[in-house]
DOBA-445814 format. One record per residue (C-alpha): x, z, y; residue in one letter. Coordinates in steps of 0.02 Angstrom, whole numbers, padded with zeros to 5 digits. Layout:
BEGIN
       u       w       v  r
       X       Z       Y  a
...
// end
This chain:
BEGIN
       u       w       v  r
   14470   09168   03930  m
   14315   09088   04000  h
   14370   08958   03867  k
   14389   09091   03706  k
   14219   09178   03750  i
   14113   08988   03784  l
   14187   08925   03612  f
   14149   09088   03539  n
   13965   09093   03614  a
   13950   08907   03558  i
   13988   08930   03360  l
   13880   09106   03338  i
   13717   08985   03416  v
   13776   08847   03298  f
   13807   08976   03139  a
   13615   09065   03185  a
   13543   08860   03184  f
   13634   08843   03045  s
   13576   09009   02939  a
   13398   08962   03004  i
   13398   08770   02966  g
   13508   08744   02824  q
   13490   08782   02634  d
   13640   08713   02589  l
   13744   08865   02528  d
   13562   08934   02454  g
   13525   08997   02638  i
   13326   09026   02635  e
   13234   08897   02767  s
   13127   09025   02881  p
   12955   09068   02838  k
   12808   09031   02947  v
   12664   09138   02967  g
   12500   09063   03068  l
   12387   09201   03153  v
   12212   09113   03209  l
   12100   09243   03332  s
   11921   09238   03323  g
   11795   09175   03441  g
   11658   09094   03387  g
   11643   08910   03438  a
   11799   08922   03516  k
   11846   08945   03350  g
   11837   08771   03341  l
   12021   08754   03459  a
   12113   08807   03298  h
   12080   08642   03206  i
   12133   08547   03361  g
   12304   08656   03363  a
   12315   08618   03176  l
   12340   08446   03198  k
   12463   08446   03278  v
   12555   08584   03201  i
   12529   08448   03049  e
   12613   08304   03137  e
   12745   08407   03195  s
   12792   08402   03004  g
   12803   08610   02984  i
   12756   08684   02824  k
   12657   08838   02833  i
   12703   08969   02693  d
   12563   09104   02751  y
   12390   09118   02839  i
   12275   09259   02921  g
   12133   09245   03010  g
   11972   09334   03077  t
   11816   09304   03116  s
   11810   09105   03140  m
   12004   09114   03120  g
   11977   09191   02958  a
   11851   09043   02924  i
   11963   08874   02984  v
   12130   08976   02901  g
   12040   08976   02734  a
   11978   08795   02738  l
   12163   08748   02767  y
   12220   08883   02671  a
   12148   08799   02525  s
   12205   08633   02534  g
   12106   08534   02662  y
   12203   08431   02804  s
   12153   08483   02986  a
   12104   08303   02984  k
   11962   08354   02855  d
   11915   08505   02946  l
   11892   08401   03110  d
   11751   08286   02991  s
   11679   08450   02925  i
   11629   08550   03067  f
   11575   08334   03157  r
   11459   08349   03029  n
   11378   08526   03042  t
   11247   08574   03126  d
   11285   08772   03192  f
   11126   08791   03233  t
   11043   08765   03084  d
   11175   08883   03002  l
   11158   09027   03120  i
   10988   09035   03130  q
   10978   09007   02932  d
   10827   08892   02962  n
   10753   08862   02782  v
   10708   08697   02773  p
   10503   08708   02743  r
   10546   08620   02536  s
   10630   08777   02502  a
   10453   08868   02551  k
   10292   08880   02405  n
   10115   08847   02475  f
   10101   09036   02543  y
   10280   09035   02617  e
   10228   08862   02737  k
   10074   08937   02759  d
   10136   09117   02839  n
   10266   09011   02923  s
   10148   08904   03018  e
   10050   09051   03063  r
   10106   09168   03140  y
   10225   09197   03340  a
   10305   09342   03294  l
   10347   09446   03145  t
   10407   09637   03133  l
   10472   09758   03025  p
   10328   09912   03002  f
   10394   10057   02932  n
   10307   10221   02922  n
   10161   10153   03040  f
   10328   10127   03165  k
   10363   09934   03219  v
   10532   09874   03240  s
   10652   09774   03257  f
   10756   09660   03146  p
   10931   09723   03133  q
   11016   09529   03141  a
   10940   09356   03179  i
   11035   09290   03037  s
   11085   09309   02852  g
   11216   09229   02853  g
   11148   09117   02707  q
   11170   08931   02747  n
   11351   08991   02814  i
   11379   09055   02632  y
   11305   08922   02558  n
   11414   08786   02633  m
   11587   08890   02616  l
   11527   08898   02427  v
   11539   08719   02398  q
   11691   08673   02495  l
   11797   08824   02419  l
   11706   08751   02226  y
   11890   08683   02185  h
   12001   08862   02224  v
   11835   08990   02165  k
   11923   09064   02015  d
   12073   09108   02142  v
   12058   09305   02135  n
   12201   09333   02233  d
   12226   09248   02419  f
   12418   09262   02395  r
   12381   09127   02243  k
   12320   08985   02357  l
   12404   08834   02393  p
   12452   08914   02548  i
   12441   09122   02536  p
   12317   09203   02686  f
   12231   09334   02702  l
   12090   09390   02835  c
   12040   09555   02886  v
   11855   09639   02919  a
   11796   09805   02988  t
   11715   09936   02880  n
   11554   10011   03011  v
   11531   10156   02926  e
   11718   10219   02971  t
   11795   10107   03097  g
   11930   10074   02986  e
   12019   09906   02989  e
   12006   09852   02788  i
   12123   09697   02753  l
   12031   09555   02634  l
   12172   09463   02511  d
   12086   09495   02348  k
   11917   09443   02273  g
   11775   09307   02290  y
   11842   09193   02462  l
   11694   09144   02524  p
   11637   09329   02529  s
   11777   09387   02618  a
   11773   09265   02732  i
   11588   09276   02770  v
   11621   09454   02792  a
   11774   09447   02902  s
   11641   09338   03026  g
   11506   09440   03019  t
   11464   09456   03216  f
   11351   09628   03260  p
   11174   09591   03287  s
   11199   09417   03230  l
   11240   09429   03067  f
   11184   09560   02926  e
   11327   09669   02895  p
   11414   09604   02707  s
   11438   09737   02577  e
   11612   09709   02469  i
   11661   09823   02357  d
   11539   09961   02404  h
   11592   09966   02586  q
   11468   09899   02734  i
   11592   09754   02819  l
   11575   09678   02992  i
   11684   09552   03096  d
   11871   09610   03080  g
   11899   09562   03296  g
   11820   09747   03317  v
   11984   09814   03261  v
   12099   09668   03260  n
   12057   09504   03294  n
   12236   09438   03288  y
   12330   09508   03127  p
   12501   09463   03181  i
   12577   09617   03084  d
   12484   09571   02925  q
   12537   09382   02921  v
   12725   09474   02956  k
   12712   09575   02803  e
   12685   09430   02682  m
   12839   09396   02727  g
   12842   09281   02897  a
   12995   09241   02983  d
   12927   09164   03120  i
   12751   09180   03190  i
   12644   09041   03266  i
   12495   09093   03336  g
   12323   09006   03433  v
   12244   09133   03532  d
   12026   09086   03585  v
   12000   09242   03612  q
   11880   09298   03782  h
   11972   09388   03908  d
   11870   09515   03993  l
   11713   09447   04077  a
   11645   09475   04251  t
   11508   09548   04293  r
   11433   09348   04345  e
   11503   09281   04153  s
   11372   09418   04086  l
   11222   09314   04039  s
   11173   09356   03873  s
   11148   09515   03762  a
   11278   09398   03630  t
   11392   09382   03785  e
   11392   09582   03818  i
   11430   09618   03634  l
   11581   09511   03652  l
   11623   09602   03812  q
   11607   09788   03730  i
   11709   09701   03561  n
   11819   09669   03680  n
   11896   09801   03759  y
   12018   09841   03626  r
   12064   09677   03578  t
   12110   09614   03756  v
   12210   09756   03778  n
   12316   09717   03599  d
   12384   09560   03644  m
   12480   09600   03775  k
   12598   09646   03640  d
   12536   09532   03515  k
   12569   09380   03623  s
   12754   09441   03642  k
   12799   09472   03473  r
   12722   09277   03431  t
   12878   09152   03442  d
   12740   09016   03457  v
   12603   09068   03569  y
   12474   08943   03593  i
   12318   08986   03708  r
   12197   08828   03734  p
   12100   08819   03916  d
   11924   08871   03835  i
   11854   08981   03974  d
   11725   08863   04018  a
   11648   08878   03853  f
   11552   09045   03751  s
   11576   09088   03583  v
   11404   08993   03540  i
   11416   08824   03629  d
   11439   08726   03493  f
   11366   08577   03506  e
   11531   08569   03606  k
   11621   08574   03493  g
   11721   08418   03517  n
   11776   08469   03683  q
   11843   08646   03604  i
   11948   08543   03472  v
   12026   08412   03594  k
   12062   08586   03717  s
   12146   08666   03554  g
   12245   08485   03533  e
   12306   08504   03697  e
   12366   08658   03678  a
   12503   08630   03555  a
   12549   08485   03620  l
   12623   08565   03781  e
   12731   08659   03622  k
   12759   08491   03525  l
   12957   08522   03571  d
   12950   08703   03490  v
   12837   08649   03349  l
   12979   08504   03300  k
   13135   08584   03321  g
   13056   08748   03220  i
   13000   08575   03072  a
   13201   08537   03092  e
   13243   08733   03035  q
   13146   08727   02899  q
   13223   08568   02853  n
   13080   08541   02716  a
   13008   08381   02673  p
   12847   08343   02743  k
   12697   08398   02672  s
   12567   08289   02609  t
   12373   08348   02554  r
   12280   08289   02415  n
   12130   08247   02464  r
   11998   08370   02424  i
   11857   08266   02344  v
   11704   08401   02393  e
   11589   08449   02209  v
   11432   08380   02189  d
   11361   08447   02022  s
   11410   08586   01920  l
   11364   08685   01747  t
   11291   08844   01738  i
   11300   08911   01582  n
   11254   09098   01626  r
   11158   09185   01756  m
   11194   09376   01792  i
   11093   09465   01945  i
   11148   09600   02028  e
   11037   09712   02146  g
   10857   09660   02073  n
   10726   09807   02078  d
   10581   09769   02147  r
   10577   09593   02108  y
   10599   09512   01916  t
   10712   09420   01817  r
   10593   09310   01778  g
   10555   09274   01986  y
   10713   09257   02021  i
   10746   09149   01910  k
   10584   09049   01953  g
   10626   09028   02118  k
   10801   08954   02078  l
   10717   08826   01984  r
   10842   08747   01883  f
   10892   08756   01704  p
   11073   08831   01618  l
   11187   08730   01492  a
   11146   08567   01582  e
   11219   08483   01752  p
   11135   08518   01908  i
   11184   08435   02072  a
   11259   08545   02214  f
   11125   08528   02302  e
   10996   08594   02177  d
   11100   08772   02182  l
   11078   08781   02367  k
   10899   08731   02367  q
   10893   08867   02211  g
   10955   08977   02338  i
   10846   08934   02496  n
   10706   08968   02379  n
   10742   09144   02351  l
   10795   09155   02557  s
   10636   09071   02597  a
   10516   09215   02529  t
   10591   09332   02657  g
   10609   09485   02514  n
   10822   09489   02537  f
   10926   09536   02655  k
   11100   09440   02580  a
   11095   09329   02435  i
   11291   09324   02369  r
   11355   09238   02228  y
   11510   09207   02142  d
   11524   09042   02054  l
   11662   09097   01924  v
   11747   08978   01751  s
   11699   09023   01589  n
   11768   08900   01493  g
   11624   08800   01455  l
   11563   08794   01622  g
   11532   08919   01746  t
   11443   09086   01765  d
   11317   09138   01909  l
   11354   09292   01967  i
   11195   09305   02074  l
   11222   09472   02213  k
   11034   09506   02304  i
   11028   09644   02429  k
   10856   09688   02421  e
   10750   09705   02590  n
   10702   09872   02596  p
   10558   09837   02722  t
   10414   09817   02620  k
   10246   09806   02748  m
   10260   09676   02912  f
   10134   09654   03068  v
   10142   09480   03129  k
   10045   09431   03292  v
   09982   09267   03363  s
   09859   09157   03474  a
   09765   09014   03477  h
   09662   08897   03590  y
   09566   08739   03548  d
   09413   08639   03593  d
   09312   08707   03445  l
   09358   08871   03382  y
   09396   08922   03566  k
   09523   09069   03613  s
   09588   09180   03496  a
   09708   09316   03449  a
   09776   09339   03278  l
   09824   09527   03188  f
   09907   09500   03037  n
   09960   09663   02914  i
   10089   09588   02781  t
   10136   09719   02613  k
   10245   09685   02495  k
   10264   09745   02320  n
   10065   09798   02353  l
   10012   09835   02195  f
   10162   09758   02060  m
   10317   09676   02061  k
   10305   09503   02109  d
   10156   09515   02233  d
   10122   09522   02408  v
   09947   09556   02508  g
   09912   09505   02696  s
   09756   09530   02810  f
   09737   09439   02965  d
   09613   09505   03085  f
   09548   09371   03238  i
   09479   09420   03383  l
   09429   09317   03523  g
   09270   09192   03538  d
   09231   09214   03368  n
   09278   09338   03253  i
   09373   09290   03099  r
   09461   09344   02928  y
   09576   09313   02820  n
   09610   09406   02687  m
   09763   09356   02529  h
   09848   09423   02382  y
   09964   09325   02298  y
   10059   09383   02134  l
   10191   09254   02112  d
   10266   09222   01953  k
   10412   09071   01968  g
   10381   08984   01823  y
   10225   09055   01732  y
   10036   09029   01802  w
   10022   09126   01987  s
   09887   09210   02022  l
   09791   09219   02196  g
   09641   09309   02268  v
   09570   09231   02480  n
   09418   09277   02557  s
   09412   09195   02744  k
   09266   09213   02876  l
   09244   09068   02980  t
   09136   09053   03095  d
   09114   08925   03275  f
   08956   08855   03373  n
   08977   08653   03398  s
   08838   08519   03500  d
   08813   08414   03357  v
   08684   08267   03328  e
   08520   08341   03254  f
   08552   08199   03098  s
   08710   08312   03024  l
   08583   08452   02940  i
   08463   08288   02898  r
   08377   08293   02710  g
   08395   08520   02709  n
   08206   08523   02772  f
   08086   08445   02883  d
   08092   08573   03035  v
   08064   08449   03153  f
   07979   08304   03127  a
   07975   08257   03321  d
   08091   08130   03343  a
   08132   08159   03494  n
   08243   08276   03440  v
   08440   08211   03457  q
   08564   08370   03484  r
   08574   08557   03440  i
   08710   08692   03481  t
   08733   08732   03288  m
   08819   08889   03246  d
   08928   08903   03087  v
   08962   09037   02975  t
   09090   09017   02830  d
   09127   09155   02707  l
   09239   09081   02559  t
   09296   09200   02415  n
   09438   09089   02292  q
   09514   09164   02139  i
   09638   09050   02079  y
   09816   09021   01980  l
   09936   08895   02021  q
   10076   08816   01953  t
   10224   08752   02045  v
   10359   08654   01962  l
   10454   08658   02138  k
   10427   08711   02281  e
   10355   08553   02386  e
   10211   08554   02228  f
   10067   08634   02166  a
   09915   08629   02035  f
   09781   08748   02063  t
   09638   08780   01950  i
   09509   08892   02023  g
   09337   08973   02059  i
   09253   09007   02208  e
   09100   09071   02294  h
   09050   09028   02469  k
   08911   09085   02595  f
   08861   08957   02692  l
   08747   08988   02857  n
   08705   08852   02994  y
   08587   08884   03142  s
   08545   08873   03317  t
   08452   08974   03470  r
   08472   08790   03582  t
   08369   08625   03556  l
   08387   08458   03629  a
   08260   08347   03663  q
   08280   08172   03755  g
   08343   08262   03926  e
   08275   08421   03908  t
   08387   08570   03794  v
   08259   08709   03756  t
   08347   08885   03736  t
   08240   08992   03559  v
   08231   09164   03551  p
   08379   09268   03489  s
   08239   09317   03372  d
   08158   09128   03333  e
   08326   09078   03282  k
   08311   08925   03179  t
   08414   08922   03001  t
   08448   08775   02934  f
   08569   08837   02768  e
   08568   09004   02709  r
   08646   08980   02532  s
   08778   09070   02409  n
   08874   08918   02324  y
   08972   08965   02157  y
   09106   08830   02096  s
   09257   08781   01996  a
   09397   08705   02069  f
   09557   08605   02067  s
   09700   08539   02157  r
   09854   08439   02165  i
   09949   08447   02320  l
   10131   08353   02348  l
   10191   08402   02521  d
   10374   08336   02575  t
   10338   08323   02753  y
   10479   08421   02844  d
   10361   08486   02985  d
   10147   08526   02967  k
   10169   08476   03147  y
   10274   08339   03206  f
   10359   08291   03057  p
   10487   08157   03049  k
   10492   08118   02872  k
   10418   08154   02709  g
   10280   08096   02585  f
   10081   08171   02575  l
   09961   08197   02416  f
   09816   08292   02419  d
   09712   08291   02314  g
   09538   08398   02285  d
   09377   08421   02182  m
   09224   08545   02167  h
   09100   08567   02033  f
   08942   08664   02110  y
   08855   08737   01984  a
   08758   08894   02025  f
   08658   08907   02227  s
   08546   09033   02279  s
   08461   08866   02365  d
   08397   08908   02515  y
   08314   08754   02574  n
   08253   08776   02369  d
   08335   08561   02369  n
   08483   08628   02236  f
   08552   08519   02072  s
   08713   08515   02020  e
   08830   08378   02114  f
   09024   08389   02162  a
   09122   08341   02305  v
   09314   08245   02285  g
   09407   08211   02416  k
   09585   08136   02450  v
   09732   08111   02581  k
   09885   08005   02546  i
   09996   07976   02698  g
   10194   07964   02733  g
   10309   07966   02877  v
   10457   07867   02885  q
   10607   07871   03034  p
   10605   07703   03122  l
   10752   07742   03259  a
   10837   07875   03321  h
   10704   07998   03389  n
   10553   07882   03359  l
   10449   07905   03164  s
   10308   07821   03104  l
   10156   07901   02994  g
   10024   07808   02908  i
   09891   07910   02822  e
   09717   07860   02709  a
   09610   07977   02659  s
   09447   07976   02576  g
   09304   08081   02503  g
   09111   08057   02407  v
   08991   08177   02333  k
   08942   08141   02150  l
   08765   08178   02092  g
   08594   08160   02155  t
   08587   08335   02257  s
   08506   08327   02398  d
   08595   08455   02487  v
   08695   08388   02640  t
   08778   08551   02666  s
   08929   08482   02606  f
   08944   08323   02688  d
   09076   08245   02772  f
   09070   08248   02945  v
   09195   08158   03052  l
   09254   08186   03229  g
   09374   08276   03331  g
   09565   08336   03337  y
   09649   08475   03259  g
   09715   08566   03081  n
   09604   08669   02948  d
   09451   08625   02988  f
   09315   08704   02881  v
   09220   08655   02718  n
   09234   08449   02740  n
   09258   08419   02933  f
   09392   08308   02969  v
   09468   08252   03113  p
   09428   08103   03197  f
   09498   08026   03376  l
   09384   07945   03489  g
   09235   08044   03436  y
   09167   08249   03484  d
   09183   08363   03363  f
   09061   08355   03214  l
   09013   08188   03272  r
   09020   08057   03112  l
   08897   08141   02953  p
   08882   08036   02758  g
   08902   08078   02594  n
   09055   07989   02580  s
   09208   07905   02684  f
   09371   07841   02700  v
   09494   07846   02839  k
   09645   07785   02895  a
   09756   07839   03048  n
   09944   07794   03106  m
   10048   07884   03223  r
   10199   07850   03342  l
   10312   07996   03373  d
   10426   08002   03489  y
   10525   08126   03524  n
   10575   08097   03690  v
   10703   08278   03703  a
   10716   08436   03592  p
   10526   08511   03542  k
   10458   08364   03664  n
   10374   08225   03589  h
   10244   08078   03644  i
   10139   08007   03523  m
   10027   07859   03514  l
   09893   07858   03371  s
   09754   07768   03307  a
   09621   07802   03165  n
   09493   07694   03092  f
   09355   07728   02975  a
   09189   07715   02862  n
   09063   07853   02842  v
   08902   07864   02768  g
   08793   07862   02629  d
   08855   07808   02460  d
   08994   07695   02537  l
   09051   07684   02343  f
   08913   07644   02246  r
   08871   07513   02355  l
   09049   07451   02411  g
   09041   07450   02589  e
   09199   07570   02605  w
   09295   07394   02573  f
   09235   07334   02729  e
   09274   07298   02908  e
   09283   07494   02971  p
   09117   07539   03083  t
   09203   07672   03183  y
   09388   07665   03256  s
   09471   07776   03400  g
   09619   07776   03500  y
   09729   07919   03568  g
   09889   07962   03674  i
   09953   08124   03670  g
   10093   08242   03720  y
   10167   08394   03618  g
   10273   08520   03649  f
   10351   08659   03487  e
   10347   08820   03568  s
   10373   08992   03514  f
   10200   08997   03483  i
   10186   08847   03381  g
   10132   08662   03442  p
   10046   08629   03609  i
   09974   08476   03591  q
   09848   08373   03735  i
   09761   08224   03687  y
   09652   08088   03777  y
   09558   07991   03638  t
   09454   07859   03667  w
   09341   07744   03549  s
   09277   07547   03600  p
   09133   07591   03501  e
   09072   07723   03632  n
   09095   07769   03842  d
   09126   07954   03791  n
   09328   07993   03808  n
   09390   08135   03786  h
   09512   08271   03790  f
   09603   08387   03673  f
   09689   08543   03690  f
   09769   08659   03590  s
   09886   08823   03618  v
   09999   08907   03446  g
   10007   08872   03275  y
   09809   08835   03217  w
   09745   08975   03082  f
// end
């Protein structure tokens, strides 16, 4: 009796395996579904698990994922192998992706100036300061996914991908779970991974969507409904954290999000045939820099199930699947552009920012550069686009969501040895008078009160209009020879130094054309009011203070000029560039003056700077620059002469930094200068710098041929720089073999 029961049991088991594993009599092999959970950086463990699943010989028939599981799952479903995915993610800078760091090359010069001036920018609506809804718009992630999934751009039904796929998102208005199995694949998976507060919500079919993990972080039921008989699941979700682990806002939000999903997994894990749970409790959802370890943990967890996985592969009795290597697309032809959602910004403005021609082959990088140009303006909360074949090429369907905030408050702080301490308060208004324009006003309080007003009408491909008004005020101890030639106030040869007060008011109207964001040609007219005066004089070793009502004025004139400028700037950073090229040429023709000193005649001032920065080794770069300037004409006006000395950025007029000498020490109507700097990035955001500069400065250097002689002046410096949240902090010790005075230069924050 027992033998008969045993025999029957063996027959039943044999029949069951035959029904699952054989297709000899037309019985289908089991369909295998793969479920990949969300988990941020922990989702990189999916790649390690996929490596083992591939090696076991299993054929995946369906894939469902949420958040990071949706991204990895979609790429795998589109045809990438686990090895491909490993390579892609190892070569991805997730910090840049998540923070949406827009390269400097994507900003026009107005935008560069803004990003390198203000430490904090806040929306300002109805006279109330608010905070941004999210850290990132997810633009860089979207750009990357569009390119990676270009080969399946025309697959609107995700069930028709090489492996049928779905993902889930959450309707933020209703809390409903939204199944995404149709549409434009990059849009769907970005919506599935839109983590609240970290990324801006996505919009698909008029629904505002956020991370699917809020309602369903492990879509096992949806994959079963696709037709899966066997479920393999990789679970990288957080368990509920202890109070000690809740160390950041992201972790707290994740904890709230996990209340529901952790409880759901108690049932879902039991219904998973092969449940793979990598040991990743030591990692957080933002530990992307530990990606190699996380991938390895997924591999190790899957290897523990290798025998079971191989058993399923045998049941499938399918030939080992081979994946053709997907060649990343590097060029495309866009024949037609369809723009949706633009109300405050014209089509010409948007096309001008994209800066690529239609109906001509372009590099995929050109498309991403154009999208970055749009993103860099800050005028759009989200920029999504579909690439769809049209027979002759590709349609670009640009779906933009304009930023409803048009007014901003910006603040910054700075200290240096010339302008001293300063606090900057800015109000910026976009669409001030018309579409495509922006107005900005800086009010600077501190040791010297200043302001900077700027209006800019950006016309993209066409000439843009700018209006600028800037007041600069400071004082500095200078050589008396600096104001030579303007007057004969002191005949006493013993007068050596003065403390000079400098006031400069400059008003400009200009036209500017930008062929690309890194290049600008500008022409305009300028009014400048200059006031040089002093209350103190130094004769030999004796310092005399002049009463305020007897203030001595050396210059108090209005000047009117026409100017032009050519600027090419590909430096990747203003303060600590690692690579790039710079050409800056400027010419001013001074035609009229109120002529305070009765010595004006027409003259011109030209100056040029050429430089480049090249990496020499890991974290080590070398920058070399050459500059020069000359005054043309016979005018006796010396107020626009070049004056070298000091350290810093954004000096007014023709004051030129020169290490080894204090501010405003070496005057002349012409100069040539060369400088070089070694920058060693000793740690993230920390720099050690070695600098040297050489110059000839004096009157008529070019006419007399003295500009080509051995440099008369030299200076050297060693410095430290730190990239802080308020801007660069820089300390420089400098010296010159021509004098005994060594100098420390110190600055904190962005220069303005």
